[in-house]
C-alpha positions, 0 to 999 in steps of 0.5 A: 619724802619728809624734805618734800613735805616740809618744802610744801609746808613752807610754801616753796616750790619744787626747785627749793625741794631739789636744792634741799635734797641735793644738799642733804644728799651731799651732807648725809646721803639722806641719813639722819645722822647723830653724833659720829664721835671722832668722825663728827665734823664738830657738832654737825648732825642730822640730814643737813649736818647742821650745828647747834653751836652755829645757831641751827637749833638744838640736837633734838631739833636738827635731827628732826627732818621737818625742823632741819628742812625748815631751818635750811629753807629759812636760810635759803629764802634769805639768799637773794636770787637763789631761784636763778643761781646754780644749785651749788652756789645756793646750797653753799650760801646757806651751808658754808661748807668746806666743800662748796662745789660738791652739791652740784653732783647731786642735782640730777638725783635730787630732781629725779626724787622730787619729780617722782614724789612731789605729787604723791 
């Protein structure tokens, strides 16, 4: 619900929420992850596994769901034509993941979550 609220606050539509939620499902299964020690991917944390060392913000910021979502959406807005491209390509352009094709598997679940909560 925090991702949907931040998407609405940013002025973007349901498609942006679907891309955001699918990305967070892939990156964290919607868990606001802190530092995972030896299992950590560098310094990635939060819902989107954003990295302070890559300029996403401080640890405190990227583990705040609203901030993390707004940061992701800021990146998404910079992707020309993201609205019309496959979800996995839009997400990958923002995230630069080692597993660029993995976002697509979450699209239906993300769409279902947005459909259930967008107007609630």
